[in-house]
N, C-alpha and C positions, 0 to 999 in steps of 0.2 A: 666659369673662369675662376681661377684661384689668385688671391692676393696675399702676400706675406705681410703680417702686422707685427711690429716690434713695439712693445710697451716698455718704457724705460723709467728708471728712478722709483720714486715712491708709488707711482701708478702700478708698476710691476709688483712691488712689494705688497701693496694692499690687495691686489687682485690675484696674487699668487700665480702669475703667468707672465712670461716675457715674450715668447714667440708663438704666433698662431698662423695657420694657413686657413684663410676664410674663403668659402665658396660664395660667389656672387653671380647674379645674372649678367650676361653680356650687356654693356652699356651702363652699368651701375656707376654711381657717383660716390665721392667721399662721404656725402651725407648718408647714402645707403649703407656704406660700410660702418659708419659710426652707429647707426641704428641696429645693424646686425650684431655688432659687438655688445651693445646694451642688451639685446634680446638673448644673446648667447651667454654672456657673463653675469647677467642678473642685476638685481636692484643695487648692489654695491657699485657696479660699473655705471649705472644710471646716475647715481648720486655723485660719483667722482667726475664723470665726463660732461653731464648736462646740467644746465641751470634750471630754475623752476619753470621757465617757459619752454624747456626742451631744446634750447640752443647749446651748442658746444661752449663749454666754459672757456674764458680767455686765459686760463691758467696753463695752457699747453701750446707748444709749437707742434704743428703737424707738418711733416715732410713727406712728400711723394717722390720717391726716387731721388732723395736728397734736396728737393726744391720745396721751399716754403709754400704751403697750400694757398696762402693769400696772394702770392705772386703769380699764381696760376689762375684758377677760376673759383677760388674759395671752396666752399662745401659742394659746389656744383661741378667741381673738376671731375671729368670722366676718368675712370680707372680702366686699366687694361690687364690682361693676363700677365702674371709674373711681376706686377708692380710691387714695390716695397713701400709700405706706409709706416712711418715711425711717429709715435706720439710721445712727446718729450715734455715733462713738467718744467715750467719756468723756474729758474733758481731765484731765490729771494733771501733777504736777510739784511743785516746791517751791522 
């Protein structure tokens, strides 16, 4: 199955990519997608997306078809053919 991924803001700037179509096995989860992105985009993606324990950094909002992943089943949310996953850096400053 294919899932559309949108990387936004500084994440897209640093990785030099905004939109990807990612092939995953049927029944894959958001966690599987994140690991596939890291494998595909390399060490820079790993450093930006994952902390030292391999967990998704809390610096991002992740939306699945417009819904916050934490409101669904977190990283264990099952993905379906044609889903759109947006990874949005949190805004900060003061």
